[in-house]
Each structure stands twice: as C-alpha cells, then as structure tokens.
Backbone bond lengths (Angstrom), bond angles and torsions (degrees), N, CA, C in turn:
res aa  C-N    CA-C-N  psi(-1)  N-CA   C-N-CA  omega(-1)  CA-C   N-CA-C  phi
1 X - - - 1.472 - - 1.526 108.77 -
2 X 1.328 116.77 132.40 1.458 121.54 -177.66 1.528 110.43 -70.33
3 X 1.309 115.89 143.97 1.462 121.34 176.16 1.520 109.37 -77.17
4 X 1.328 116.61 131.41 1.465 120.07 -179.69 1.518 109.83 -74.16
5 X 1.312 116.38 129.67 1.452 121.51 178.93 1.517 110.12 -105.04
6 X 1.316 115.70 130.77 1.457 121.16 179.48 1.513 108.05 -117.28
7 X 1.304 116.99 122.48 1.456 121.69 -176.89 1.521 111.48 -70.63
8 X 1.322 115.85 137.94 1.461 120.94 176.21 1.520 109.80 -70.80
9 X 1.331 115.49 144.41 1.462 120.41 -177.65 1.526 111.89 -67.28
10 X 1.324 115.21 141.69 1.457 122.11 171.96 1.529 107.70 -91.25
11 X 1.323 118.80 135.92 1.466 119.81 -176.35 1.528 112.67 -64.81
12 X 1.316 115.25 136.48 1.464 121.73 166.06 1.519 105.70 -101.99
13 X 1.317 117.72 127.20 1.466 121.16 -177.58 1.521 109.37 -113.07
14 X 1.319 116.13 125.48 1.455 121.94 177.52 1.532 108.04 -115.70
15 X 1.307 116.21 125.41 1.463 121.35 -176.22 1.529 109.56 -107.98
16 X 1.327 116.47 131.04 1.456 122.18 -177.37 1.529 110.45 -119.68
17 X 1.307 115.18 156.46 1.466 120.74 -172.58 1.525 112.73 -60.76
18 X 1.323 116.75 -37.84 1.459 119.73 -175.67 1.529 108.94 -155.67
19 X 1.336 117.60 172.17 1.467 120.24 -178.51 1.520 114.21 -59.43
20 X 1.324 118.22 -33.04 1.467 120.19 179.98 1.531 110.93 -66.73
21 X 1.317 116.97 -43.35 1.467 120.09 177.78 1.526 110.27 -64.61
22 X 1.329 116.01 -38.28 1.462 120.64 176.74 1.525 109.88 -60.12
23 X 1.334 116.97 -47.59 1.459 121.12 -176.96 1.525 111.96 -63.05
24 X 1.314 117.40 -39.83 1.465 120.42 179.83 1.521 111.71 -66.65
25 X 1.331 116.23 -41.47 1.461 119.83 178.81 1.528 110.61 -66.97
26 X 1.329 116.57 -40.00 1.464 120.62 178.63 1.522 110.31 -64.68
27 X 1.328 116.80 -41.13 1.469 120.43 176.37 1.527 111.14 -54.22
28 X 1.326 116.17 -48.34 1.469 120.05 -178.11 1.527 111.50 -64.24
29 X 1.324 116.48 -40.14 1.466 120.73 -179.26 1.532 110.66 -65.96
30 X 1.318 116.27 -44.39 1.462 120.52 -178.28 1.527 110.69 -68.10
31 X 1.327 116.57 -42.72 1.464 120.12 178.90 1.527 110.57 -60.19
32 X 1.308 116.82 -43.35 1.470 121.27 178.24 1.522 110.75 -60.85
33 X 1.320 116.79 -42.11 1.461 121.13 -179.26 1.530 111.12 -67.09
34 X 1.323 116.87 -40.05 1.468 120.48 178.26 1.521 110.72 -62.80
35 X 1.311 116.78 -46.74 1.464 120.58 179.17 1.528 111.07 -61.27
36 X 1.319 115.92 -40.21 1.463 119.44 179.33 1.512 112.13 -63.88
37 X 1.329 116.32 -43.75 1.468 120.57 -178.88 1.524 111.18 -65.86
38 X 1.328 116.66 -44.86 1.465 120.23 -179.98 1.521 110.42 -65.15
39 X 1.332 116.27 -38.73 1.454 119.60 178.85 1.527 112.69 -64.76
40 X 1.321 116.37 -36.12 1.466 120.60 -177.47 1.526 113.39 -84.52
41 X 1.347 116.59 -40.30 1.468 119.29 -171.29 1.530 113.67 -123.71
42 X 1.307 117.77 -2.40 1.461 119.68 177.57 1.507 114.39 84.63
43 X 1.320 118.51 -2.38 1.460 121.93 177.29 1.522 109.16 -161.46
44 X 1.319 115.66 166.96 1.470 121.09 -179.74 1.516 109.60 -134.94
45 X 1.321 116.62 131.92 1.457 122.15 173.88 1.515 108.94 -98.51
46 X 1.330 116.59 112.82 1.464 123.21 -175.26 1.521 109.79 -115.16
47 X 1.328 116.48 124.99 1.467 121.75 177.67 1.526 108.14 -104.21
48 X 1.328 116.27 124.96 1.465 121.44 -178.44 1.522 111.39 -98.59
49 X 1.326 114.27 155.71 1.457 122.42 179.27 1.521 109.67 -110.30
50 X 1.339 116.12 154.31 1.455 120.63 172.76 1.519 110.12 -89.43
51 X 1.318 116.52 -162.38 1.459 120.55 178.93 1.515 112.12 89.40
52 X 1.327 115.41 178.17 1.466 120.61 -174.75 1.529 113.64 -87.35
53 X 1.326 118.11 -32.58 1.464 120.25 -174.30 1.525 113.81 -61.30
54 X 1.344 120.51 -39.48 1.470 119.16 -176.93 1.526 114.78 -70.68
55 X 1.320 118.98 -13.80 1.460 120.41 -172.78 1.529 112.80 -53.96
56 X 1.329 115.98 -50.62 1.458 119.10 -177.24 1.530 111.43 -67.40
57 X 1.312 116.83 -37.02 1.463 119.89 176.45 1.518 110.31 -60.89
58 X 1.331 116.88 -43.33 1.468 120.97 176.97 1.528 110.85 -57.52
59 X 1.325 116.36 -47.31 1.463 120.40 -176.84 1.526 111.04 -61.60
60 X 1.315 116.78 -43.49 1.459 120.60 179.23 1.519 111.45 -68.12
61 X 1.312 116.69 -38.74 1.463 121.36 -178.49 1.525 110.79 -67.17
62 X 1.333 116.82 -36.39 1.461 120.84 -178.93 1.517 112.44 -62.30
63 X 1.337 117.22 -24.19 1.469 121.36 -178.40 1.521 112.70 -84.98
64 X 1.337 117.04 -5.77 1.462 120.88 -178.94 1.525 109.73 -85.62
65 X 1.320 115.58 136.75 1.472 120.81 179.46 1.527 108.53 -77.79
66 X 1.308 115.69 97.05 1.459 122.43 -178.75 1.530 109.53 -126.10
67 X 1.326 117.24 160.77 1.480 119.90 178.26 1.522 110.74 -76.06
68 X 1.335 115.98 70.10 1.456 121.15 -173.86 1.521 112.82 -62.58
69 X 1.337 117.12 -24.47 1.461 119.30 179.25 1.522 111.97 -69.47
70 X 1.321 116.52 -10.82 1.469 121.04 178.75 1.532 111.94 -108.87
71 X 1.327 116.72 7.43 1.468 121.75 178.94 1.528 109.07 -101.24
72 X 1.322 116.23 126.60 1.461 121.59 176.09 1.525 108.19 -106.25
73 X 1.324 115.63 124.66 1.458 122.78 -173.92 1.526 110.87 -101.29
74 X 1.335 115.11 128.72 1.455 122.84 174.76 1.532 107.83 -123.74
75 X 1.334 116.71 174.38 1.463 120.66 -177.09 1.522 110.30 -127.96
76 X 1.330 115.26 131.59 1.459 120.38 -179.54 1.510 112.25 -65.46
77 X 1.326 117.08 -29.74 1.457 120.92 177.17 1.518 109.11 -164.05
78 X 1.326 114.46 170.46 1.454 119.54 177.25 1.516 109.86 -150.32
79 X 1.322 115.51 147.31 1.455 121.40 172.38 1.524 107.65 -79.30
80 X 1.318 116.72 151.70 1.465 120.85 -179.35 1.518 110.04 -85.32
81 X 1.330 113.90 72.50 1.463 122.62 -179.07 1.525 107.80 -138.98
82 X 1.337 117.98 161.46 1.469 120.44 176.25 1.531 110.86 -62.45
83 X 1.325 117.70 157.36 1.469 120.79 -175.80 1.518 115.35 -61.82
84 X 1.328 117.99 -25.61 1.464 120.15 -179.42 1.527 112.56 -91.11
85 X 1.331 117.45 -0.19 1.461 121.86 -179.28 1.529 110.17 -67.02
86 X 1.314 116.95 147.42 1.470 121.46 -178.67 1.521 112.50 -61.07
87 X 1.348 118.13 -25.25 1.461 121.32 -178.66 1.522 113.64 -88.86
88 X 1.313 118.05 -2.95 1.460 121.28 -176.58 1.527 112.13 -69.07
89 X 1.315 116.30 126.39 1.468 120.24 176.07 1.525 110.39 -64.82
90 X 1.335 116.15 -37.02 1.463 119.55 178.77 1.528 110.61 -62.51
91 X 1.331 117.33 -42.51 1.461 119.80 -179.72 1.532 110.41 -61.59
92 X 1.318 117.12 -44.82 1.462 119.75 179.01 1.525 111.02 -59.69
93 X 1.326 116.85 -45.01 1.465 120.78 -179.83 1.522 111.58 -66.17
94 X 1.317 116.10 -37.90 1.465 119.69 178.71 1.527 110.71 -62.19
95 X 1.336 116.40 -45.40 1.457 120.66 -175.96 1.524 112.86 -71.62
96 X 1.330 116.88 -34.27 1.466 119.87 -173.65 1.524 114.22 -96.42
97 X 1.341 117.82 -23.18 1.464 119.93 -175.11 1.524 113.40 -134.33
98 X 1.311 117.75 -56.21 1.464 121.37 -168.51 1.526 112.18 -60.17
99 X 1.332 117.46 -49.67 1.468 119.94 179.70 1.519 111.19 -68.57
100 X 1.309 116.83 -42.92 1.472 120.39 -176.26 1.525 111.90 -64.95
101 X 1.333 116.35 -38.25 1.469 120.62 -179.24 1.523 111.65 -86.66
102 X 1.328 116.59 -5.89 1.463 122.48 -179.08 1.528 111.63 56.51
103 X 1.319 114.66 47.76 1.461 119.57 175.24 1.523 107.91 -73.21
104 X 1.329 118.52 128.88 1.468 120.69 -177.30 1.528 112.31 -56.74
105 X 1.325 115.97 141.52 1.460 120.61 179.96 1.524 111.70 -55.21
106 X 1.330 116.68 -37.42 1.467 120.67 -178.24 1.522 112.37 -65.72
107 X 1.321 116.71 -16.96 1.468 121.12 -179.16 1.522 113.11 -93.62
108 X 1.319 117.01 -2.51 1.467 120.90 -176.27 1.531 108.90 -106.92
109 X 1.324 115.48 116.14 1.460 121.39 -173.49 1.529 109.04 -111.78
110 X 1.305 116.09 83.64 1.449 120.32 -175.54 1.529 111.48 -79.99
111 X 1.319 115.93 157.35 1.456 122.46 172.13 1.524 107.05 -88.86
112 X 1.319 116.88 127.81 1.469 121.24 -175.63 1.521 110.61 -79.11
113 X 1.324 116.23 81.14 1.457 121.77 -176.20 1.511 114.58 -63.72
114 X 1.329 117.12 -16.63 1.460 120.14 -179.58 1.531 112.03 -80.66
115 X 1.324 117.11 -10.33 1.463 120.91 -178.08 1.535 110.47 -90.29
116 X 1.326 115.93 171.07 1.459 120.24 173.10 1.528 108.17 -53.25
117 X 1.357 119.31 133.88 1.472 120.93 -174.53 1.531 114.33 -54.37
118 X 1.322 117.37 -43.35 1.467 119.96 -179.86 1.529 110.47 -65.48
119 X 1.305 116.22 -40.27 1.457 120.98 179.43 1.529 110.25 -66.82
120 X 1.327 116.57 -42.72 1.467 120.76 178.82 1.521 110.99 -62.21
121 X 1.327 116.75 -40.92 1.465 121.02 179.65 1.526 111.09 -65.33
122 X 1.325 116.26 -45.11 1.461 120.88 179.94 1.523 111.01 -62.65
123 X 1.330 116.35 -42.07 1.457 120.45 179.57 1.531 111.00 -64.57
124 X 1.332 116.85 -44.49 1.465 120.68 179.60 1.535 110.66 -62.53
125 X 1.315 115.99 -39.18 1.465 120.27 178.51 1.526 110.79 -64.02
126 X 1.329 116.89 -42.69 1.465 120.77 179.36 1.521 111.78 -62.62
127 X 1.329 116.20 -38.99 1.469 120.78 179.46 1.533 110.00 -62.03
128 X 1.323 117.01 -43.81 1.468 121.00 179.39 1.525 110.44 -64.43
129 X 1.319 116.51 -45.18 1.465 120.37 -179.17 1.524 111.32 -60.11
130 X 1.322 116.55 -42.25 1.462 120.57 179.73 1.525 111.39 -69.06
131 X 1.325 116.66 -40.94 1.469 120.35 -178.61 1.525 111.12 -61.84
132 X 1.329 116.45 -42.11 1.468 120.56 -177.29 1.533 112.82 -92.89
133 X 1.327 117.46 -5.60 1.458 119.85 -178.02 1.519 112.00 63.50
134 X 1.329 116.72 44.33 1.460 121.09 -173.83 1.522 111.69 -80.27
135 X 1.328 114.82 145.26 1.453 121.92 169.97 1.524 108.58 -93.97
136 X 1.335 118.42 162.79 1.469 120.43 -179.93 1.528 111.59 -52.83
137 X 1.334 115.89 131.37 1.457 120.93 178.81 1.518 114.96 90.22
138 X 1.334 117.45 -11.59 1.461 120.53 179.94 1.523 111.46 -84.49
139 X 1.322 115.97 150.47 1.453 122.29 176.94 1.530 110.18 -109.52
140 X 1.328 117.14 145.64 1.467 119.62 176.69 1.527 110.18 -72.54
141 X 1.319 116.22 153.26 1.470 120.17 174.80 1.524 108.32 -114.18
142 X 1.325 114.99 87.79 1.459 119.72 177.52 1.526 109.49 -68.63
143 X 1.323 115.90 143.48 1.466 120.12 -179.14 1.524 111.69 -73.47
144 X 1.323 116.76 -41.93 1.467 121.06 -178.52 1.531 109.01 -139.38
145 X 1.312 116.28 126.46 1.459 122.03 175.13 1.527 108.22 -119.19
146 X 1.325 116.23 120.26 1.462 120.99 176.35 1.523 108.46 -99.06
147 X 1.326 116.25 130.67 1.452 121.48 -179.80 1.528 109.92 -132.60
148 X 1.306 115.90 155.62 1.459 122.13 172.28 1.517 108.60 -119.68
149 X 1.312 116.54 -174.45 1.456 120.96 177.18 1.515 109.45 -147.45
150 X 1.330 116.12 135.11 1.449 121.34 175.68 1.517 110.96 -84.88
151 X 1.315 115.98 169.36 1.467 120.29 -179.32 1.523 112.09 -63.58
152 X 1.345 117.18 -20.15 1.464 120.70 177.18 1.523 112.30 -90.53
153 X 1.330 116.44 2.68 1.458 120.77 178.12 1.510 114.89 90.98
154 X 1.337 118.81 1.27 1.467 119.02 -179.18 1.521 110.24 -74.03
155 X 1.314 115.41 154.47 1.457 121.43 173.28 1.513 108.06 -137.57
156 X 1.355 117.02 150.01 1.458 121.13 -166.80 1.533 105.47 49.32
157 X 1.342 118.81 -129.99 1.466 119.17 172.06 1.517 109.56 -117.40
158 X 1.329 114.98 39.64 1.459 122.62 174.43 1.530 106.67 -95.22
159 X 1.335 115.43 90.25 1.458 122.00 -176.58 1.528 110.48 -94.18
160 X 1.331 117.54 147.24 1.471 120.32 177.26 1.524 111.55 -53.48
161 X 1.322 115.54 135.10 1.454 120.64 174.92 1.513 116.35 79.89
162 X 1.338 118.15 2.92 1.466 120.21 -179.50 1.523 110.73 -94.99
163 X 1.319 115.93 160.90 1.462 120.83 -175.33 1.523 113.40 -62.03
164 X 1.319 117.22 -33.12 1.468 120.45 -177.24 1.521 112.42 -63.47
165 X 1.324 117.23 -20.58 1.462 121.02 179.88 1.523 111.91 -60.79
166 X 1.332 116.77 -27.28 1.467 120.58 -175.21 1.521 112.90 -101.80
167 X 1.318 118.10 2.90 1.462 120.35 -178.31 1.531 111.36 -68.53
168 X 1.325 116.42 130.80 1.468 119.49 -175.74 1.522 113.95 -124.32
169 X 1.340 118.56 -6.77 1.461 119.95 -176.86 1.524 113.71 -124.64
170 X 1.328 118.31 -33.82 1.462 121.13 -178.17 1.529 110.75 -74.88
171 X 1.333 115.49 153.40 1.466 121.44 176.56 1.523 111.40 -88.22
172 X 1.315 115.77 -38.51 1.467 122.20 -177.53 1.521 107.95 -139.12
173 X 1.323 117.36 135.87 1.460 120.89 -179.38 1.522 110.95 -136.87
174 X 1.336 115.10 157.34 1.461 121.87 168.87 1.521 107.16 -82.91
175 X 1.312 116.89 136.91 1.467 120.33 -175.55 1.528 109.77 -136.21
176 X 1.333 116.02 119.73 1.463 119.50 178.05 1.523 109.27 -87.22
177 X 1.329 116.09 125.82 1.465 122.15 -178.93 1.521 107.46 -105.82
178 X 1.331 115.73 103.97 1.459 121.26 -171.92 1.523 111.67 -60.09
179 X 1.334 117.32 -43.01 1.470 118.23 -175.03 1.532 112.65 -67.87
180 X 1.333 116.41 -20.74 1.457 120.46 176.58 1.517 112.11 -97.74
181 X 1.345 115.03 -9.10 1.463 120.82 -174.87 1.524 110.08 50.45
182 X 1.338 114.18 48.33 1.457 118.92 -176.04 1.522 110.59 -151.27
183 X 1.335 114.97 155.61 1.455 121.46 173.47 1.516 109.52 -94.22
184 X 1.301 115.95 146.68 1.456 123.05 171.87 1.533 108.40 -130.55
185 X 1.313 116.84 161.87 1.462 122.40 172.58 1.520 106.46 -119.70
186 X 1.323 116.92 128.99 1.464 119.26 -171.63 1.525 113.09 -142.40
187 X 1.323 115.60 146.34 1.454 120.17 165.90 1.525 107.87 -67.17
188 X 1.320 116.25 163.60 1.457 121.26 -173.52 1.522 112.36 -111.29
189 X 1.329 115.35 168.63 1.463 120.08 178.63 1.532 113.02 -54.27
190 X 1.350 119.36 -44.71 1.473 118.06 -178.52 1.527 113.40 -57.55
191 X 1.334 117.13 -33.31 1.464 119.89 177.93 1.524 110.42 -66.88
192 X 1.312 116.98 -45.92 1.465 120.46 -179.90 1.530 111.28 -66.57
193 X 1.313 116.47 -35.49 1.470 120.46 179.95 1.528 112.06 -68.91
194 X 1.332 116.87 -22.36 1.465 120.82 -179.27 1.524 112.77 -90.65
195 X 1.331 117.97 -3.14 1.464 121.74 -175.01 1.524 112.21 -71.60
196 X 1.333 114.57 153.68 1.463 120.86 176.12 1.537 111.18 -73.08
197 X 1.340 115.08 -40.80 1.465 119.64 -177.61 1.518 109.81 -145.79
198 X 1.329 116.75 125.68 1.461 121.78 176.24 1.522 108.47 -115.08
199 X 1.317 115.81 129.92 1.464 121.92 -179.12 1.524 108.81 -125.10
200 X 1.317 116.76 120.61 1.461 121.92 174.30 1.524 109.00 -94.05
201 X 1.322 116.48 137.63 1.459 122.87 174.10 1.524 107.02 -118.97
202 X 1.334 116.75 113.68 1.466 120.51 -173.36 1.528 109.89 -136.73
203 X 1.321 116.34 129.06 1.469 120.86 178.58 1.520 109.53 -138.49
204 X 1.329 115.64 148.43 1.453 120.79 174.53 1.519 114.31 114.03
205 X 1.345 115.47 139.38 1.465 121.46 -178.07 1.520 112.73 -63.42
206 X 1.340 117.05 -27.02 1.468 119.63 -178.69 1.524 112.30 -70.08
207 X 1.347 117.08 -9.71 1.466 120.72 179.59 1.538 112.13 -99.49
208 X 1.328 118.03 -5.09 1.465 121.14 -169.64 1.526 113.42 -57.75
209 X 1.329 117.33 -47.19 1.464 119.90 -178.32 1.519 111.06 -63.21
210 X 1.310 116.94 -40.28 1.464 120.51 -178.98 1.523 111.64 -72.09
211 X 1.335 118.22 -33.78 1.466 120.12 175.82 1.523 109.67 -60.12
212 X 1.327 116.45 -43.78 1.464 120.04 178.46 1.536 110.48 -62.76
213 X 1.323 117.03 -47.52 1.466 120.61 -178.31 1.518 111.72 -62.57
214 X 1.331 116.48 -37.42 1.457 120.86 -175.13 1.520 113.74 -79.02
215 X 1.331 117.82 -24.90 1.468 119.67 -171.82 1.520 115.15 -116.30
216 X 1.325 117.67 -23.34 1.462 120.12 -173.36 1.518 112.51 -106.70
217 X 1.316 116.55 -45.10 1.457 119.98 -175.51 1.527 110.99 -75.27
218 X 1.316 115.62 146.59 1.453 119.54 177.65 1.530 109.28 -62.95
219 X 1.349 118.24 135.28 1.462 120.75 -178.80 1.523 112.44 -54.09
220 X 1.318 115.81 138.28 1.458 121.89 179.63 1.526 107.90 -151.18
221 X 1.326 115.87 -174.97 1.458 119.74 179.32 1.522 111.61 -62.93
222 X 1.344 116.57 -23.03 1.463 120.73 -178.67 1.535 112.90 -90.28
223 X 1.332 117.57 -0.65 1.457 120.79 -178.80 1.520 110.58 -62.96
224 X 1.329 118.81 131.91 1.464 120.11 178.30 1.527 110.40 -65.84
225 X 1.327 117.83 157.08 1.469 120.18 -178.96 1.522 113.91 -49.70
226 X 1.328 117.68 -42.94 1.462 119.59 -179.17 1.531 111.83 -59.59
227 X 1.317 116.76 -33.48 1.462 120.72 -179.95 1.511 113.90 -72.77
228 X 1.326 116.93 -13.53 1.455 120.79 178.62 1.522 112.63 -83.95
229 X 1.314 117.31 -10.28 1.463 120.71 179.37 1.518 108.66 -78.97
230 X 1.320 116.85 105.60 1.467 122.48 -179.87 1.530 108.48 -136.32
231 X 1.327 118.04 93.28 1.457 120.35 -178.18 1.535 111.58 -57.74
232 X 1.302 115.64 140.88 1.470 121.41 179.50 1.520 108.82 -99.43
233 X 1.319 115.25 116.23 1.452 119.76 -177.51 1.516 112.83 80.81
234 X 1.331 117.20 8.53 1.459 121.43 178.30 1.513 110.41 -124.43
235 X 1.326 116.22 -168.73 1.465 120.56 -179.24 1.519 110.45 -114.50
236 X 1.334 115.45 155.58 1.461 122.77 -177.98 1.526 108.92 -137.18
237 X 1.328 116.63 115.44 1.460 121.45 -177.84 1.521 109.99 -128.84
238 X 1.323 115.16 131.45 1.469 121.32 175.66 1.522 108.19 -104.80
239 X 1.329 116.49 124.60 1.456 122.93 172.63 1.527 106.26 -103.85
240 X 1.319 117.60 114.12 1.464 120.81 -177.75 1.522 109.61 -129.60
241 X 1.336 115.53 150.10 1.461 117.97 175.11 1.528 109.17 -85.28
242 X 1.325 116.57 172.56 1.465 120.86 -174.53 1.520 111.79 -59.91
243 X 1.320 117.39 -35.40 1.465 120.49 -179.42 1.521 111.11 -66.57
244 X 1.326 116.56 -44.29 1.465 120.44 179.60 1.524 111.66 -70.59
245 X 1.318 116.63 -26.00 1.461 120.52 -178.79 1.516 113.68 -95.95
246 X 1.327 117.72 11.49 1.465 121.69 -172.78 1.523 113.82 -63.63
247 X 1.324 118.55 -25.40 1.467 120.84 -177.32 1.519 113.01 -102.68
248 X 1.324 116.59 8.74 1.460 119.79 175.37 1.526 109.72 -75.78
249 X 1.344 118.18 152.16 1.464 119.94 176.42 1.531 110.61 -59.91
250 X 1.311 116.97 142.84 1.449 120.70 175.93 1.527 109.93 -68.45
251 X 1.340 118.85 154.39 1.466 120.66 178.07 1.516 111.43 -52.27
252 X 1.306 116.85 129.01 1.454 121.39 -179.98 1.504 114.41 85.80
253 X 1.340 117.12 -10.93 1.457 120.13 -179.56 1.532 109.83 -78.06
254 X 1.302 116.94 137.08 1.450 120.22 177.29 1.521 107.96 -84.33
255 X 1.308 115.19 116.68 1.458 121.29 -178.98 1.500 110.38 -117.06
256 X 1.330 117.09 -165.94 1.448 121.51 177.05 1.523 110.78 -58.99
257 X 1.296 118.03 155.78 1.453 122.27 -178.98 1.521 110.50 -60.82
258 X 1.309 116.51 127.98 1.454 120.26 -179.48 1.520 110.23 -75.08
259 X 1.328 115.12 150.61 1.459 119.75 178.54 1.519 109.51 -60.49
260 X 1.300 116.08 137.09 1.449 121.18 176.91 1.507 114.02 89.21
261 X 1.340 118.74 -6.90 1.474 120.58 178.43 1.507 110.55 -75.22
C-alpha cells in the first residue's frame, strides 16, 4: 500500500499598516477559526504564544462573543518561572485573554514553568496526549496555533542551535538556551506541523530580514526556526506589520523562489 503524502503548507503573508491593524485582522481570523472548529467538532484546541505582539490581539479577541466554554487553551512554550512572574507566558495570557473572556479554568492547560524543566515538559506532554486521546507516536491536531518570531528567527522556544531543533518524536521538551543562560519548555516542530491552522503574528523592523528568510526563500540549512514551521495538510498565514514586512518583495516583483513552488 502506498504511503499517503501530504504537502507542506506554503506561507501566505499578509502585511498591515501598523500593529493595531495587524491585531484587528488577526482577531477576525482567529475568531472565524474558533467558530469553525466548534461548529465542526464541538470544541477548539487553541495554542497561544508569548511575547509582546500577541497582547493586543488577545485583548481584542477577548471582547468577541465566542463559545469560550468550548475552547481549550494550551501554550506553545513557557519560561521557567513561577506563574505570577512578569515573564510568564501564562500570566500574560491570563491578564489579556483568559480572565477577560472568562475561559473556564478547566479549559486552560498551562505549562508549569515553576517545576523542573524536564518534569514540566513531561507533564505538559501527558496533558496533551490525554486531551486528544493519542496513541504512542501520534501527534495532536490543534485547530489554531498562534506563534511569534524573535529577531533571531526563533519561534516558541525553538532557538537556533538548541537541542529542541532536532526533536522529531516528543510533543513538548525542555530546552536549554545558551545565549539566555536559561531553560525553556517548548512544543516541538512535529506538533506545529500537525496543526490545522498556524498563524504567525510578527511586528517590528528588527524582524524584517527574518520575515523574508522565513517566508520567501526556499527552505535550507540557513532557514530560521520560524521558517521551518510548515503544517502538513493545514494552512500557514503570517500577519506582519509594514515594518516587519519591509524586506518582502513588492507585489508583482519577481523575487527568490518561494517555498513549496
């Protein structure tokens, strides 16, 4: 029997005038995806991102009348800090979205950053496996995954040159980031590749070169981590502001070969 091949998604890049326009468009896209998932399957698996760019999107999304009691929230990564720490991704999400939208506590599956990193990763992985009823070797199919990108091209806590970059079987791993002298806990590429819809939210001129490398150039050994996220059988959309999109080819301009062409 032939093995079924599923083509990896080619990035769709949408450029907006400023971060506020980006956040409003992202709100509408995410709300539409949540409604679609709940309508089809009765619930939605939503993966949130840390960083500064998603904050406004969270605030706008929290004001939308959605079936939040049917949305289950997970986290793409977490810093190894207590939940009330200023750097906690969970704290940011709680303040900007979870509390405002009144998402039930039972639906919020945080990564316990205050625990030993390996233990926190194992626990987070077990929670995902139980939620989706996964068998060994299976990957979850999250309905919506929100990701950001750092100026170095990292996404979630998948930093260039770190061990997590090569993980191919685990769902969540502890990852030591040498340049930060810190541990992080992060979902892995296979999880993002199995998602139904991946949405990147990226703003700022310091990201422009990496946005081009991640979305326009054909994937290679030099591709930044964010550019390696290519869902199979799902969709991939980058929402970027004008500053982050400044080095993208102009409409109609012939540029480097796009990934997947």
